[in-house]
C-alpha positions in Angstrom: 20.9 -24.3 9.5 19.7 -21.1 11.1 19.8 -21.4 14.9 17.8 -18.2 15.5 14.5 -17.2 14.2 14.2 -14.3 11.7 13.0 -11.9 14.3 16.1 -12.4 16.4 18.2 -12.0 13.3 16.5 -8.6 12.6 16.9 -7.5 16.2 20.6 -8.3 16.2 21.1 -6.6 12.8 19.4 -3.4 14.1 21.4 -3.4 17.3 24.8 -4.2 15.6 24.4 -1.7 12.9 22.4 1.0 14.7 24.2 4.1 13.2 24.8 2.6 9.7 22.7 3.4 6.7 19.8 1.0 6.2 17.4 2.4 3.6 17.5 5.2 1.0 14.7 6.3 -1.3 16.0 6.2 -4.8 16.2 9.6 -6.4 15.4 11.4 -3.2 17.5 12.7 -0.4 15.9 10.5 2.2 18.1 8.2 4.3 17.4 6.0 7.3 19.8 4.4 9.6 19.1 1.0 11.2 18.3 2.8 14.4 15.8 5.1 12.7 14.2 2.1 11.0 14.0 0.2 14.4 12.3 3.2 16.0 9.7 3.5 13.2 9.0 -0.2 13.5 8.6 0.2 17.3 6.1 3.1 16.7 4.1 1.0 14.3 4.1 -1.9 16.8 2.6 0.5 19.4 -0.1 1.6 16.8 -0.9 -2.1 16.1 -1.2 -2.8 19.8 -3.4 0.3 20.4 -5.7 -0.8 17.6 -5.9 -4.3 19.0 -4.2 -5.9 16.0 -3.6 -9.6 16.7 -1.0 -12.1 15.5 -2.2 -13.5 12.2 -4.3 -10.5 11.2 -3.6 -9.3 7.7 -2.2 -6.0 6.6 -2.1 -4.9 2.9 0.6 -2.6 1.5 0.4 -1.0 -1.9 2.6 1.8 -3.2 5.9 2.4 -4.9 9.0 0.7 -3.5 10.4 3.1 -0.9 11.7 3.1 2.7 8.3 3.5 4.2 7.0 0.5 2.2 9.9 -1.5 3.6 9.3 -0.3 7.2 5.6 -1.1 7.0 6.5 -4.6 5.7 9.1 -5.2 8.5 6.7 -3.8 11.2 4.0 -6.2 10.0 6.0 -9.4 9.9 7.9 -8.7 13.1 4.6 -8.0 14.9 3.4 -11.4 13.8 0.8 -10.2 11.4 0.6 -11.3 7.8 1.6 -9.0 5.0 -0.4 -8.8 1.8 1.7 -7.0 -0.8 -0.3 -5.5 -3.7 1.2 -4.2 -7.0 0.8 -0.5 -7.4 -0.3 -1.0 -11.0 -3.5 -2.8 -10.1 -6.8 -1.0 -10.7 -8.9 0.2 -7.8 -11.4 -2.6 -8.5 -8.6 -5.2 -8.2 -7.2 -3.6 -5.0 -10.7 -3.7 -3.4 -11.0 -7.3 -4.3 -7.5 -8.3 -3.0 -7.9 -6.4 0.2 -11.3 -7.9 0.9 -10.5 -11.4 -0.2 -7.4 -11.4 2.0 -9.5 -10.1 4.9 -6.9 -7.3 5.6 -7.8 -5.1 8.5 -5.2 -2.4 7.9 -3.9 -0.9 4.7 -0.7 1.0 4.0 -0.9 2.9 0.7 0.5 5.8 -1.2 -1.7 8.9 -1.1 -2.3 8.9 -4.9 -3.6 5.3 -4.8 -5.8 6.0 -1.7 -7.4 8.9 -3.6 -8.8 6.3 -6.1 -10.1 3.8 -3.6 -13.5 3.8 -2.1 -13.8 3.3 1.7 -17.3 1.7 1.5 -15.8 -1.0 -0.8 -13.3 -1.9 1.9 -15.7 -3.0 4.7 -13.1 -5.0 6.7 -10.5 -2.3 6.8 -10.3 -0.6 10.2 -7.5 1.8 9.2 -5.6 3.1 6.3 -2.2 4.7 6.6 -0.1 6.8 4.3 3.2 5.5 3.0 4.4 9.1 2.8 4.5 9.7 6.6 2.4 7.0 8.2 -0.4 9.4 9.0 -3.9 8.0 9.3 -5.9 8.4 6.1 -9.0 6.6 7.3 -10.3 4.9 10.4 -13.4 2.9 11.0 -14.8 3.3 14.4 -16.4 0.4 16.2 -15.4 -2.9 17.5 -11.7 -3.8 17.5 
């Protein structure tokens, strides 16, 4: 039986392995240590807080399996939001449907997938962020 919750297990793992390799992008020369991953997660938590994201809000993620995909996933679940993973092979129509049906308020996506999506078909999404470098691809101004 696990005596700690998963968040504490992650925190302990990051702290105990701070300088060790954590993620590597296959076929690329991109490497992240546990410490770098923890810092990226903390930055995303600050973004979520700034954007008034609440526990239980949904965040979709769609793109190829890479370190930033994993970091977005980890940041979402450790913040207390709900992750909605979407296969990168889905059509834009299917992506619009899944994001809307799930009531996702944020979207992490690869740049190439974002180019094929239509913002007006994602009325509940307040922000979309690149899985390349976490830059903002889209933001909807208004109530948060």
